[in-house]
N, C-alpha and C positions, 0 to 999 in steps of 0.2 A: 251407709249408702254404698260402701266398697264390698260390702257382702252381697248386695242386691245386683251390683253388677256383676259379680264373679257368678251368681247364679243364672243370669240370662244371657251370659256370653255365647259367643256363636261357636259351634263345632270346629275341631281342628279342620284347617284347610291344609291337604297336603302337598298340593300344587303339583309341579313337574319335577320337584326333586327326587333323588332316589328315595324309597320309604327305608325308614329304618327298622333295624330287627326288632325291635320291642313292638314295632307296628304289624309286623308279618304274623298275624294270629288265626288267618282263616285255614281251618283244617280242610281234608278231603271233603268229608261231609258237609261242611259249609259251603264249599265251592259247587258241591252237587246240588245242593238246595237252590243257590243261587242261579246256576245255570239250567236246572230242570224249570225253574221258574220262569227266566227269561225266554225259555223256549217254549213256552206256553202263552195262549191269550186269544181275544177274538180275531185280531189281525191274522195269526197263524191258522185258525179253523176257516175263516174267508182265503185265505190263499188256497187251503185244501179244497175247498167248494169251487175254486176255479176250473180244477181238473175234470169235473162230471158236468153235463153227461158224457163228455167226451172220452174217457176211459171208464173201464169196468173197476169193479172195487177191488179185484185182484191185482190189476195193473195199479192201482192207485197205493196200495198197501207195498207193493214192491218197489215202487218207484221212490215212495215216501222213505222206507227203510234204506235203499241204495244211496239215496240224495243226501238224507241225514248223516249216514255213516260217512260219507265222502266230506261233506261240509263240515262236519263236527270234527272229525279229524284234523282238517286245516286249522279250525278254530282253536282246537288245543295246542296244535304244534306251535301257533303263533303266540300263544300264552305262556310257552316257555320262556322266552325273551323276559318278559315282564317278570316271571317268578324268580327267574335267575338273578337279575339286575335290579329289581325292584322300580322300574321307570315305567311312564305310560305309553300308550302305543304310539302316538305321533313322536314323542321322543325318541323310541327305539327305533324309528326309521332314519334317523340321522345319520349314523356310521353307514348306512347301505345307500342312502338317496342324496345325503347332503342337508345341510340347513334348508337350502332353497327348494329342493327334493320334498322334504316334509311338510313345507309350506304349501307345495300345492297339493300333497295329499289333505293337509289340514283344511283347506279351502273346500274340496270335495266332502270331506267328512262332516264339516259343519253345515252345508247345505243339505246333505243325506240326514243329519241328525234332527235338525229343525223340522224337515219334512217328515220324520219317522215320528216325531213328537205330536205334531198336528196332527197325523193320521190316529195315532193312539188316543188322543184327546177327543178327537171326532167319534172315532168308534165307541168311545166310553160314554160320552155325553148322549149319543144316539141311542145305544143300547139302555142305559136307564132311563131314558126317556119313554121307551118302548115298555119298559116295565110299567109305568103308569098310565100307559095308553097315548103317548105322543104329547108334542106340546111344549116340553120342559127341556131342549135342547140348550137353551142358554144359560139357564142357572145351573145346569148339571157341568156344563164346560167352564164356567166359572170356579163350580166346587171343585173340581178334579185339577184344574190349573193350579189352586191354592195347595192342594195335597201334595200334587208333585213336586212342586216348588220347595215344600217344606221338606220332603224326603231327600231331595237334592242337596238342599242346605245341610242336612243330617249328616251325608256321605255313606261311602259303602259301609263301613263297619256297623253302624248304626242300623241302616236297611237290612243286612243280612241276619245280625245277631238278634236285633230287637223286632223288627217288622216282619221278615219273613218267616223266620225259625219259630217265633213264639206265636205266630198268627196268622199272617195270609197264606203260606204255603199250604197250610193243613186246609184250609177252606176250598182252595182250587184242586187239590188232590181228592177231597170227598166229592166236590161238584162233578168233576171230570168222570170219576168213577160210577157216579149215578147217571149222567149222559151216556155214558158207554153203555150201562146196564140197559137203559129205555130202548138204546138202537137196536142192541142184540135179540131183544124181546119182540122186535118190530122186525122181522126178517124181510119183509118186501124188496127194500133197497139193496139188497146182495145181487137180485137179478137185472136191475136197471143200470144204465150206463153202456158204454162201448159206441157210441152214435159217431165217433171220429171227430175230426177237426182240431185236434190239439194232437201233434206228435208225442210220443212219451219221452223224447229226448229233450223236447222243449219245457215238458212237464218236469223232468229232472231238473233242467236249469231254474226252474220256478222254487224246486224245494231246496237246492244248493244255495239258492241265493239268500234265503233266511240266515242259516249259521253265518255265510260269508258276510252278510250285512252287519253280524257282530263283531268281525275281526278287528274293525278300527277301534273297538271299545276294550278288547279282552283284557290287554293290559293294564288297563285302568282299574280293573279288579283282581287278577291274577297275580298282581305284583304285591298283594296282600296276602300271598298264600304262603304258609309256614314250611310246605315242603314241595319242591318242583314237580316230583313223580306221582304223588298221591293228588295233587292239583290238577295236574294234566289229565290223568285217568278219569278224575271227578268230572272235569269240564266235558270230556269226549262222552263218557256215560250219561251225564244228566242232560244233556242238550240233545245226544241222539235219542234217548228215549223219549223226551217231551215233544220233540220237532215230529217223530214219526208217527206218535199217538195223535197227535192234534192236526197235522195233515190228514191222515187216515178219517179221523173223526169229522173233521170238516166236510171232506169228500162224502160221507155217509149222511150226514145231516142234510146236505144240499140234495141228495137224491131223494131221502124220505120226504123232505118237506116241498121241495121244488122253488122255494123262496130265495130271492137274491141276495138277503140280508142274513147271514146266518144266526145272527142273534135274534131273528124272529123265528127261526127254526127251533131255538133251544126253548124259546117262549111257548111254542106249540106243544111241548112234550109237559108230562105229569109233574108238578112242583118244578117247572122248568123256570119258573122266575125266581126262585131261591138258587137254582143251580147259577143261571145268569148272574144273579148279584154277588155269588162268591167268586165267580171268575174276574168281575169286574173289581174286587177288592185287590186281587193279586196284579191284575193289568196295570195298576198304578207303578208297580217296580220296574215294568218295562219303560214307561215314560220317563220315569226316574232316571234309569241308566240313560236315556237318549240326551236328558237335559244335563246331567252331571258330565258325562263325556264330551258334549258339545262345549261346555265352559271349560274343560280341561284341554280340550283341542285347542282352543282360542288361546290359552295360556302357552301354549308352545310358541306362538309368535309375540305375545303380549304377557310374559311370565310376571310382571308386577300387578297386573291387574287382579283386583279382589274377586275371587271365586263366587262370592254369594251375589255380587252385583250382576256379574254375567248370567247366573242363573235364573235371577229375576226377570232379566232382559229376554232371555231366550225363552222362558215361559209366557211371557206376555207376545213376543212375537208369534210363537207357535200357536198361542190360541186364538190369534187374530186370523192366522192361516187357515186353522182348523174350522174356523165359522163360515169360510168360502170354499173350502176344498171338496171336490168331488171324489167319491171313493171309487167310482169308476176308473180312475187313474192308477188304481194301486198295482195292478199287473204290471203295467208298463214302468212303474217307479222300480218294482222289485229288480226287473231285468236291467234297467239302466245301473243300478247298484251293483249287480255283477259285473256289467261291463267294466267299471271303473275299478274294483277290487279284487276281483279274481286275480289279473296277471300282476296287480301291484304286490300282491301276498305271494304269489308264483315267485316273482323277483327277490322279494324280502328273504322267504324261506330258504331258496336255492343259495342265496348269499351267506345268511348265517348258517346254514347246518352243512351244507356242501362245501362252499367255498371257504369258509373262515372256522368251520368245525366249530362255531360257538365261542371263539377265541375273541372275545370283544371287551377291552376294559370299560369301567365306568365312565373315564374321562372322555372317551369318544363319543358318549352321547351329548357331553357338553362342550366343554372349552376346545377339544381336540377333534370334533367333529368336522369334516370338509365342507367348503360351500356347496359344492355339487358333485355329486359322481356320474359321469356321462353314462357310462356303460349301464348302470341300473336304470336311468331314464331311457336309455335305448331299448332295454328289454321289456320295459313296462309298456311304451308306446307299441312295440312290435306285437304283445299279447293283446293289448286294447283294439288293435289294427285287425288282429286275426277274429277276435270276438265279433267285430262290429261286421267283418266280411262275411262270416258264417251266419250270422243273426240275419243279414240282409239275403245272400243269394243261396244259403244253403240250412234253412232254419230247422230241417229235420233232423241234421245232425246234432245239433246242440253244442253251445259255445263255450261253456264255463270250462269244462276240463282240457279242452285243445288250448284254449288260450292261458290257462294257469301252465300247462305242460311245457308250451312255446316260450311263455317268460322264463321258467324256472331252467329250461335247458340252454337257451341262449345265455343267460345270466352266469350258467356255469362254465360254459364254453368262454365267454369274454373274461371271465375272472381266472380262469386257466392260463389265458392268454397274456403274456408277460407285457406287452404293450398296453393292456387295458388294466391290469392288475393293481395299479398304484391307487 
């Protein structure tokens, strides 16, 4: 009986404590696979389709490349903290915002991750149902909810080493190459677009929002990195490549078919159903990351709660939301995420790299973390105010980079001012 219990015991739950050196086993190539996989998916293709026919394909490719580099650079920089100190993202906020500040970020992160999971489950169920001709959304929703729950319980090391590298990532690479080939040999799409209505700066915000949305999760995975430099570079390259490719490909598919749902565009291609099926297999890791990190974020406030129980609860809640969720609200959802987390991480990165120059001890993430750091809250709110002001009154300017710079600069100045530096 004891042998049976041993064989079916749950995978290790790392929780919010620092990852021991023995568990820091993800090499640069592992993190490249992880972040290139998280950077692809139906939702990214759908976001790319939002940019056409307002922009031309030349503009889409340029905006996708610039936005992916900018957003991925911030994502990789945030991942340095986890790789160095072995702590998850919400815990990494404690020395900079204090316990109370990290709880505010935790609430926002839980809300966005439940929403992301719901979007992922919905798009996977809808796309799978399309392959069979429609009408099967509910059983597919249940199936993908079970798969994602099991992956999240398995944890990051199992998903990267056993699921992605041995199986899923190769399917999505092959299917993406095939879809790209089919797009290239159908050149009519290249002459379409450019009708206006979406400023390129707002399109840039839409691209940046995707890697930014992963910043509250990045240290949940990069804390398993075996080496800081290679892990950071792999994160940057992996996500930049995938995000640029899929935003551009989604726009091209939208111009080719004119259909609102990008999965339908893929199905219209030769062997499109196989390509779509392969992408859906890999799409599960995006939902896995959302569920796993949501559970880890909740543990920031309730560290003694069992992780697997939170994972099951989050998966069920997200599945219920997915059943009622309109995909038409997706663009608004992306921009709202950018409004919350761009200035937050502007504050965080400025404090960590410029004010404190990386000099933070592990105990400052735990027992010696302050209750709240007012200057960090001020910087975050200032950047958030700038974001909403620009988005409301001057949307053509683009709000992501200005709000990031305002928070980062203000945090640096307040950190250097002796009256606020404590």
